[in-house]
LUMDO-116825 format. One record per residue (C-alpha): residue number from 1; residue in three letters; x, y, z. Coordinates in steps of 0.5 Angstrom, whole numbers, plus 500, padded with zeros to 3 digits. Example, Ala and Ser with C-alpha at 12.3 -4.5 7.8 and 13.67 -1.06 7.14 Angstrom:
# LUMDO-116825
    i   aa    u    v    w
    1  ALA  525  491  516
    2  SER  527  498  514
***
This chain:
# LUMDO-116825
    i   aa    u    v    w
    1  UNK  462  500  486
    2  UNK  463  507  489
    3  UNK  470  510  487
    4  UNK  473  517  489
    5  UNK  469  518  496
    6  UNK  472  523  500
    7  UNK  472  521  508
    8  UNK  465  524  510
    9  UNK  462  520  504
   10  UNK  466  514  506
   11  UNK  464  514  513
   12  UNK  457  514  512
   13  UNK  457  508  507
   14  UNK  462  504  512
   15  UNK  458  506  518
   16  UNK  461  501  524
   17  UNK  463  496  519
   18  UNK  470  494  517
   19  UNK  474  500  516
   20  UNK  473  507  520
   21  UNK  477  513  518
   22  UNK  480  517  524
   23  UNK  484  523  526
   24  UNK  488  519  531
   25  UNK  492  513  531
   26  UNK  496  509  537
   27  UNK  497  514  541
   28  UNK  500  519  536
   29  UNK  495  524  537
   30  UNK  491  522  542
   31  UNK  489  515  546
   32  UNK  484  511  543
   33  UNK  480  505  547
   34  UNK  485  499  547
   35  UNK  485  492  548
   36  UNK  491  487  549
   37  UNK  490  485  542
   38  UNK  490  492  539
   39  UNK  496  494  535
   40  UNK  498  499  529
   41  UNK  502  498  523
   42  UNK  505  503  518
   43  UNK  504  503  510
   44  UNK  509  506  506
   45  UNK  509  506  498
   46  UNK  512  508  491
   47  UNK  518  510  494
   48  UNK  521  510  487
   49  UNK  529  510  488
   50  UNK  532  512  482
   51  UNK  528  517  480
   52  UNK  531  523  479
   53  UNK  527  529  476
   54  UNK  528  535  480
   55  UNK  522  539  477
   56  UNK  518  534  480
   57  UNK  522  532  486
   58  UNK  528  536  488
   59  UNK  529  532  494
   60  UNK  529  525  490
   61  UNK  535  523  494
   62  UNK  533  525  501
   63  UNK  525  524  501
   64  UNK  525  516  503
   65  UNK  530  518  509
   66  UNK  525  523  511
   67  UNK  520  518  511
   68  UNK  524  513  515
   69  UNK  526  519  520
   70  UNK  518  521  521
   71  UNK  516  513  522
   72  UNK  522  513  527
   73  UNK  519  519  531
   74  UNK  512  516  532
   75  UNK  511  516  540
   76  UNK  509  509  539
   77  UNK  512  505  534
   78  UNK  508  500  530
   79  UNK  508  493  530
   80  UNK  511  492  523
   81  UNK  512  496  517
   82  UNK  510  494  510
   83  UNK  512  497  503
   84  UNK  507  496  498
   85  UNK  511  496  491
   86  UNK  515  501  487
   87  UNK  521  501  491
   88  UNK  525  503  485
   89  UNK  524  506  479
   90  UNK  524  502  473
   91  UNK  530  501  469
   92  UNK  532  496  463
   93  UNK  539  495  466
   94  UNK  539  489  470
   95  UNK  545  491  474
   96  UNK  542  498  475
   97  UNK  535  495  478
   98  UNK  539  491  483
   99  UNK  543  497  485
  100  UNK  537  501  486
  101  UNK  534  495  490
  102  UNK  540  495  494
  103  UNK  540  503  495
  104  UNK  533  502  498
  105  UNK  535  497  503
  106  UNK  540  501  505
  107  UNK  536  507  507
  108  UNK  530  503  510
  109  UNK  535  499  514
  110  UNK  535  505  519
  111  UNK  528  504  521
  112  UNK  527  502  529
  113  UNK  522  497  527
  114  UNK  525  491  524
  115  UNK  519  487  522
  116  UNK  519  490  515
  117  UNK  515  487  509
  118  UNK  515  488  502
  119  UNK  511  488  496
  120  UNK  514  489  489
  121  UNK  511  494  484
  122  UNK  511  494  476
  123  UNK  517  498  476
  124  UNK  521  493  481
  125  UNK  519  487  477
  126  UNK  515  487  471
  127  UNK  521  487  467
  128  UNK  524  481  470
  129  UNK  518  477  473
  130  UNK  520  479  480
  131  UNK  527  476  479
  132  UNK  531  481  482
  133  UNK  526  483  487
  134  UNK  526  476  490
  135  UNK  534  476  491
  136  UNK  533  482  496
  137  UNK  526  481  499
  138  UNK  524  474  498
  139  UNK  517  471  496
  140  UNK  513  476  492
  141  UNK  506  473  495
  142  UNK  505  471  502
  143  UNK  501  470  508
  144  UNK  502  472  516
  145  UNK  497  472  522
  146  UNK  498  478  527
  147  UNK  494  478  533
  148  UNK  488  475  530
  149  UNK  488  479  524
  150  UNK  490  475  517
  151  UNK  494  479  512
  152  UNK  495  476  505
  153  UNK  500  480  501
  154  UNK  498  479  493
  155  UNK  503  480  487
  156  UNK  499  484  482
  157  UNK  505  487  479
  158  UNK  511  482  477
  159  UNK  506  480  471
  160  UNK  507  485  465
  161  UNK  500  484  464
  162  UNK  497  486  470
  163  UNK  495  479  473
  164  UNK  495  476  479
  165  UNK  495  469  475
  166  UNK  492  462  476
  167  UNK  497  460  480
  168  UNK  497  465  485
  169  UNK  489  465  485
  170  UNK  490  457  487
  171  UNK  494  459  493
  172  UNK  490  465  495
  173  UNK  484  460  495
  174  UNK  488  455  499
  175  UNK  490  461  504
  176  UNK  483  463  505
  177  UNK  480  456  507
  178  UNK  484  456  513
  179  UNK  481  463  515
  180  UNK  474  463  519
  181  UNK  469  467  514
  182  UNK  468  473  520
  183  UNK  475  474  522
  184  UNK  479  480  520
  185  UNK  483  480  513
  186  UNK  487  485  510
  187  UNK  490  484  503
  188  UNK  496  488  501
  189  UNK  498  489  494
  190  UNK  500  494  489
  191  UNK  495  495  484
  192  UNK  488  496  486
  193  UNK  483  490  486
  194  UNK  478  494  481
  195  UNK  478  497  475
  196  UNK  480  504  478
  197  UNK  482  507  471
  198  UNK  485  502  466
  199  UNK  487  507  461
  200  UNK  492  509  466
  201  UNK  494  502  468
  202  UNK  490  503  474
  203  UNK  487  496  475
  204  UNK  488  489  476
  205  UNK  486  485  470
  206  UNK  483  479  474
  207  UNK  481  483  480
  208  UNK  474  480  479
  209  UNK  477  473  480
  210  UNK  480  475  487
  211  UNK  474  479  489
  212  UNK  470  472  488
  213  UNK  475  468  492
  214  UNK  474  474  498
  215  UNK  466  475  497
  216  UNK  464  470  503
  217  UNK  469  473  508
  218  UNK  465  479  512
  219  UNK  471  483  514
  220  UNK  476  485  508
  221  UNK  480  491  507
  222  UNK  485  492  501
  223  UNK  491  497  502
  224  UNK  494  498  496
  225  UNK  499  504  492
  226  UNK  501  505  485
  227  UNK  496  511  484
  228  UNK  500  516  488
  229  UNK  494  519  492
  230  UNK  489  517  497
  231  UNK  483  514  494
  232  UNK  477  510  498
  233  UNK  473  505  494
  234  UNK  467  500  496
  235  UNK  467  494  492
  236  UNK  461  490  494
  237  UNK  463  490  502
  238  UNK  470  490  501
  239  UNK  474  497  502
  240  UNK  480  499  498
  241  UNK  484  504  500
  242  UNK  490  507  496
  243  UNK  496  510  499
  244  UNK  500  517  498
  245  UNK  507  515  494
  246  UNK  513  518  497
  247  UNK  517  520  491
  248  UNK  511  524  487
  249  UNK  504  525  487
  250  UNK  500  523  480
  251  UNK  493  527  478
  252  UNK  486  524  480
  253  UNK  484  519  475
  254  UNK  482  521  468
  255  UNK  483  529  470
  256  UNK  488  530  465
  257  UNK  489  527  458
  258  UNK  496  524  460
  259  UNK  498  521  466
  260  UNK  504  524  469
  261  UNK  508  526  475
  262  UNK  505  533  478
  263  UNK  511  538  478
  264  UNK  514  540  485
  265  UNK  511  546  488
  266  UNK  516  550  492
  267  UNK  510  554  496
  268  UNK  508  547  498
  269  UNK  514  542  499
  270  UNK  513  535  499
  271  UNK  505  536  498
  272  UNK  501  530  497
  273  UNK  507  526  499
  274  UNK  506  521  505
  275  UNK  505  515  509
  276  UNK  500  511  513
  277  UNK  499  509  520
  278  UNK  493  503  521
  279  UNK  491  502  528
  280  UNK  487  495  528
  281  UNK  482  494  533
  282  UNK  481  486  534
  283  UNK  475  485  539
  284  UNK  470  488  534
  285  UNK  474  489  527
  286  UNK  476  496  525
  287  UNK  482  499  522
  288  UNK  483  506  523
  289  UNK  487  510  518
  290  UNK  491  516  519
  291  UNK  495  519  513
  292  UNK  502  523  515
  293  UNK  505  528  511
  294  UNK  513  528  509
  295  UNK  516  534  512
  296  UNK  523  538  510
  297  UNK  528  538  515
***
């Protein structure tokens, strides 16, 4: 495993493999060579509706709406949008949890794209094993195929012990049996599927079991959230990419004694807050990632 790679180092390691990082996406900056089956989608993560500390984000009530507007303004709309967890900020109050989930749902209803998919984070689901989340958004794990790319959404957040769990592992094994071992596979999840920094709860306790199931597959990419920053890691031949959050950034793994949100910088508003666009090229499977910042009105 090699973690904490910058873009240049990551490109050297991946070469022409499963993932290629690029500075353009789906015609949003300049056109890439395309085929009939190429498509793009957007990943957003860690919106934390219900968080309310103005020292960390004075626009805590408006940042998600700005991100929605930014996605709507893209010159080519994505085929679908996925939110990879922590839609809301944690609360012990069941009624308040549902209120925050409803508020999140109301804000994102403004998206032009109507194919929107959701994953829980521990803030949404660990205190009630995902009960409220499922009332609003359905199952916490699922699979779908889009233009030849197989997407598998894994729930490694509803279990308070940070586990995928035996039942879901059995389900995953069944889903993978349906897929050709050379086909492109994208795993969508909240936590990293490796021990990035367990001291800060930045891991999945049974990630090795997930990776063992994925090991026979030649083109696997993992997209996750949870750590509120970019991180690009190789676990064997599987590439794993963390996304920025949309409420506050967090420090680099182990860089400070205690994990805490990075305070707002008035000189750089919305610094390190953003979302990700992904272009899938399906003839020779590659995924081009572009990070987009949130900007003020």
